[in-house]
N, C-alpha and C positions, 0 to 999 in steps of 0.2 A: 349196230349203234352198244354192240356189247365189247367190240375193241376200242370204241372213242371211247367209253366210260374209264376201261384201264388206262387209256392213255389219257388220260383226265387224271387218273390217281396216283398216275405214277411224278411224282418229285422231280421238278425242274433242275439241273446241277450249276450252283453258286459259282463263278465265277472268284466273285469276293473271296470266297469261304476256302474255295480252292486257291490261292494264291498266301492266304495268311492264315491258313492252320492254328487250330491254339496250340497257346506253349504247352507244353507237359511241364511237366514237377520236374527240375534236375533232383538229381542224388550230391550234387557236387558243393560240397560245405559253403564253400567261398561265391559260390554261385548265388547263393541260394543266402548268406549275407548280404551280399551287395543289392540284392532284390528290398531284401526286408530292410537296410540300409535306402535305399530311393522312395520306401515310401513309405519312409516316417518321418514324420515333420516333425517340427521342433517346437515345446513350447514358448508361450511368454516366458516364463521363467528362465528355460533352458538358452533362450535367445541373451535373455541381461546374464545373463552369470558368462556364457560367453562371451560378450563385450568387455567384459568387466578383465575376465585373466589373457583375453587376449594382449596390450596392453602390458598387462603385471607378467608375460611370456614372454615378449619381447625387452622388459625389464631385466631379466633374468639372464637370456641370452646377452644381452650387453656385459651384465657380471661376470658371465660364465669368460665369453672374450680378453675380458680385462683379466681375469683370475690367470687364463693360458697363453697368454701371448702378450699382451705389453707390459702385466705386470714384469713377469719374468726379465723383457728388457732391462727394463727400469732399475732395477735390482738388484742384477749384473750390472750396469756403467756405476751405481751407489761402490757396489763392494769395490768393484777398481779404483771408483775414486779413494773409499780409504784404506785397501791395503796397499795403493803408492805409498799414500802419506803416512800409513804407521811403519812400512819398510824406511824409510827416508830417515826415520825421526830417528827409531830402533837402530841404523847403519852408523849417527848420528855422535850418539853415547855410548858406543860399543867402540869408539875409533882409540882411543888412549888408553883403553888396558889393553887391547890388540900389539899397540906399539911397543907396549912395555911388556909384551910376553905373556900376562897374568891370567892363565885359564882360569884360575878360582875364580875373578872377580867375571870372569867373564860367564861363568854356567850361574852365578851368583846377579848378574845382571837379569839373563835369559829365561831363573827362573821367576825372574819377580815379573818381567811383560809378558810370563806365558800366566800368569794367575789373569790375566785380563780375560774375559768373557769372548770378548772377537779373536782371539789368538789361543790354537789347539796346534800347534809346534813353529819353531824357530830352528835354527843352525848358525856355526859359523862352521866356514873353511877357510883353508889357507889358500896364496897361487896354487899349488896341489893338487888344490879340490882337496885335500884330507882333513878329517872333519874334527874340527875343535874344540868345539863347546859344542851340547847338546842341549833342548831339553823342550819335554811333551813325548808323545807319540806321533809315530808319523799317520798322516788322515787317510782313509782311503778316497776314493773320488766320489762314494755317496753323504761322506762327512763335509765336503770341500763347498761352497753356497756358490747360486749360478757366477758366470761370468768367470775369470783367471783361477780364482782365485789360492795360486801360488804365485805370490812375487819375490823378487830379487831384488840385495841393493847392494853397491860395492862397497865399501869402507874403504877410505884413501885418507891420507893425512900427508902434507907440504905433494901434495901431487902424485905418490905414491899409492899402488895398490896393494893396503894390505890385508884385503882377504875379502870376502862375500857373503851375503849375509842370504839364507834361504828363512820364510815365511808364511802358512799356512793359517788364513781363515776358517772357522767352524762355521757352520752354516745353521747349527742352534738357535745362535737370535736371530736372525736372518728369516728361516722360516716360522720361531713361534710368532713373530711380530707382522708375517706378512696372514700367517694361519688366525690370528685374531682380528685382524681388520675385516678377512675376506666373512668370516664368520660370525662377527657382528652383522655388513651389510643384508648378510643372507636372513638371520634373526628380524630384521628391520624389515626387510624385505617379505616373511612370512607375515608379517604381523600385520603390513598393511596390504597384503592381499587375501588375508582372514577377514579384518576390517570393512573392506570391499566388498568381497562375498557375501560377507551377513547385511550392509546396506544395502547390496542387489536385489541378494532373495528379499528381505524386506520388500521390496519397494515393488519387485514382480507381485508380490504375496497380495499390497492392498490393489494394484490394478488388476490382478485373476478374480478380486475378490469381486471388481468392483464392475466390470468386463461381466462373472456373473450373475452378480444382481442385477444386469442392465439386460440379461439373456432371460431372465426370468420371471423380468419385470411384466405386470399386470397395470393396465395402462388407467383401469375405469376400476381397481381398486387403490391405488397411490400414488403418489408424483414419483418421477421417477430417484431414483438413490443418487447419491453426487451432487447434487443441487449446489450444497454448499463449495462446491473445490472450485478451485483458481485457476485448477489449468486446459490442457485442451478434453481431459474429459466433464472437468468443468461444464465447460462448453457445451460439447455433445446431451450431457446430462440435460440440459437447460432448453436446448434444439428437441428435442426427444418430447422432453417433457411441452416445448410448448404447441408443439406439432399434435403428437398423441396423447397428450394428458386430462386429465376431467379438467375442469372450469374450476375453478379459484370457489372455493364458497363465500357468500355473501357472509359479510356480516348482520347477525343480527341485530334489528331498531332498538337504541337503547330506549330505557326508558323518559321521554319526556319531562324532566322540569317543569315543575307547575309556576308559571311566570307572577311575578309581585305585580307587574300592571300589565296590562293587555286590554285589547278593545276584546267588542262581541264575534267581531269579522273577521276579524286579523289576532293567527297565533303562532307564533315562536317556533321553528322545524328545528330538527339537533340536525349536526351539520357533522355525514356522517362518511364510511370511505367512501362510497358513490359520489361524493358532489365532486372526487377529484380525479380530473382524464388523464393519464399515461404522460397524454403529449403537452401539456404545459398548466400555465398557469391559469390562459387566458378565460376559461371557461368555470373557472371558481366562483358560486352566485351567494355571498355573506346572506343570510336568515332571508326573509321575507322583509314586505313591510311594516311598519310598528310605529300605530300613533300612539301616540301620551296623552288621554284630553286632561284639558287642567284641572276639570273639578275630583280628579283621581288622585287618590291617595299615593305619595312616593312608597319606596320601604323603609322599612322602623329600622333606623341605626341609631345608636348610644352617642350623645349626645346631639346636638343640633341635627338638625336636617341638613344634609348637602343642597339639597334646591334651594330651601329657604336661602341658603346661604346668597347664591348666587340672585333670589328676584331680592334679600334686601341691598345687597350692590346697587341691585337697579334700581334702584329706590333712590338712595346713595346719591346716584350722578342728577336727579331731577331729569321732568320731562322731557321728551324726543323731541328733536325739529318737525315742527308743520311737514316735513322733506316727506316722513317715513311713520307719520302717526295713521294712515291710511288703513282698513283691517284687509283688505287687499295685497298688501307689501307684504314679501316673504325671501329671507334674507336664508341663502344655500348652500351648504358648504359640502363640498365634494372628497373623499376618501378616497385611497386607493392604495396596495401596495405595490412598492417600483421592487429594481433587481430583478425582474424575475425570474430571469435566466440562470443568476446566481441559484436560486431558489428551490431549479432543480434537481443539485445536488444531493439534498436532501433524504433522508431516509423514507419512508410513508411513515411512519411511527411519528418522526419528527416536525413532518410536515405539515397532520391533521394538527397537533398539539399549538402549533407554533400559528397556527388557523382557527384553533376554537380559543385559543389568547386574544387574535384579534377581537373574534367577533364579540366575547365578551364585553371587550375594551369598548367598543362602540355601539353598543349595547348597553352599554354603562352607562356610555356617557349620551346617547344619546334621551335617555331619561331623565340624567339630573337636570339637563337643558328642555325638555317638552318640545323636541325634534320627532319628525316623522322621517323613517327612515323606506328606501325602495332601492334596489338594485337595477343596473343597468345591465344588457347582456354579457360584455368585458368583464364583469365584476366588481366593476366600483360604483362603494357605497355614495348616496345623494342623502344629505339628509336639507330636511328640509325645516325650517322656523315659522313659521307665521306668527304675524301681527295676532290674531285673536286668540290666539292661543299662551302666547308669552310678552300680554301685561302691554303692546305698541312697542316693545324692548328687540324687536326680533334679530337685531343686526349685532345685541350686545351679545346677547345666547349663543350665534356660532359662532361672535369672536374666543369666548370663552368656553364651546366647547372644542375648538380649534387647535388651541394651543394648549388643551387639557389632553387631546390625542398624540398629539407633538411632542406631551410629556410625560406621555404612558409610550407611546413610543421605545423607547429607548428598555422600557420593561424587558419587549418584546425584542431587542439587542440581546440584550441579557439571557438569552435563552438557546440563541445560537454561536454568542461570542468563541465558542472553543472550536468550530467548524471554521473559522476568518474568514466568514460571512458580513456581510457590509447591508443591512435592510433598512430599505430606503419610503418611507410614510411620505404619500405625497399627499398634501393638501391645498384648495383652492375656497375660498371666500367668493362669492357672488352677494346680489341683493340687486330684485327687484319685483314684478308685481308676480304673484300668484300662479305659477302653471297648472291648478285646479279652477282656476275661473276659466279657461278657452276649452272649451265641451271638445272632443275628436281630436285634441292635438296633444301628442304621444308626449309623453315626459321630455325621449330626445332628441326632437325638435324646438326645443323651447332657446329662445336665445344667450338667454343667459348662462344656460349647461352649457350651448355649446363655448361660449367664450371663456370657461372657466375650464372643459375637457380641454383646450385648447392651449392655456397655463398651467395643465396639471401635468405636462410633459417638464416642466422645470423645477417642477420642487422637491427639493432633497432635504425633507424633514427640515422642511422650511413653509409656516404656511403665508399663501401668496394670494395676493388679490392686486385691480386693477389702480392704475393711478387715481382716476375718477372718483373715484372709492376710499382711498384711501387717503385725498384730501379735502372729502369728507368734514364738516368742525362736530360731528357725534362720534365717528371714527378719530378722529385727531384725538379727544380727549378720554379715551380709554387704552389707546396703545402707542404705543410707537413704533413710525416703520421707518423704511429706507429703501434707495432705488435697487431694483438688480441687478450686477454687473456686464451680466448675457445677456438680459432685459430691460432694456429702459422704461420700458410702455410697461414693466408689472413692477409691482414693490412687495417685499413680504416687512412685517411684522418680527419686529425686535424681540419685545418688551409691552406687556400692560402698565394701565398706570394705575398709580393709587388711585380706591383700594379692590380693585379687581384683582391686581396681582395677589394679591394678601387672599383675598378670599379665595380662588386658583390654590394656594398652597394647602389651605383649610382644607378644601375637597380630596389633595390628592394625600396626603394624612389621614384622610379619613377615610378614604379607599386602601391605602393600604394598612389601617384598623382591621377596616371587613375582609381583607383579605386572609389577612391572617389569626383570625379569631375562624 
């Protein structure tokens, strides 16, 4: 037992530790520096600065190569061309004095040519190589420009060699021009490098601060930083906020305005942000159904009552036909906002404001003409005008209400005129028996409503109706219609006849005065 306990207490050898012993710290500074460099990771700021400096260093290398190799060769070719030309020109001017043996004129001309900054020394020798005229001091090799530096030309007259000209060019003019050129290029390179490094440093600082803020972000306390950015960091911040961030707080319900006209069983719901789904506008519901009783007083306005104006116009037209005098007849007006795909591009605030203005116009028109408002599941508003509440003139009420909404649609278009989006208000007028007289039958299954919804797709800011209704004498007395080009069986209202057109204009002016007031 004792031997077994000793054997179990003895540690077993580890072959891996024997094959890979731990590295001992070395005293070699080079190895220690290399190990530290391998363990060191570049920061984001260092990487961006390095990415900026690499092309700038390559540009500097190209400038140095041009200054050391290409520029001297090009300059040497220019020096040789200038030297040969000056030597031939000077030899031509010295031929006459040399032929006459006038050494004084030779020295004077050489002295004048030596004043040229490009010439440092000039001399004339006879055919025996004896110098007979000279100007300037003989230059050393350092004072000569690149290339030959020294040039000679024969002085001839009538094919007779009179002597030889020796000409040496100065290096200072060529060197100063080259130095000015490359010093300017180097200064420009330094300015560009400093500007690029500064911009890279600021960019790195902004990205570093954003990444640090994302690293310290607490999803339970606030939204992710950088949501307003339009680059990849903004996309990352929005994805993180969508996945881990807190849900957006629901807006507080606004106080419900006290309605002017209401019933005891129905009330006006306020539009809030929850009524608008993100995936589209099909589920937008206008306010709940609202019925205006005929014995209720309308809103107090300045001057004559708009509804009274419509009532007076209806009375001016005479008694309606016997075909629609029944108290069970109902005129139906379907209203819907078209071009909903384009409206999705609006911001949430502008979309809410547009729908609020649309709801207000719909409610006001319904109040003026004593309509009853209903809402379908797809957001279509259905306004019912019953003969009992419209003094047996429900078709006139619906017709004037549709034309009023068509005019007010231009006011909605002005709200989004700066976006380039065209707003289409779809309007269809129908007439038939009241759906309320068929208990148990949903409103969506009414035959008149089904036919109106089919025609609704073809409306573009036009009030449409079927050909049978347009041919009735009552509607022909109140409006001028024309055939729709794309749908032969559908008519559209061109204009109201007098006095309904004048009454409609007075109502529109009254609404705008109420809005300004």
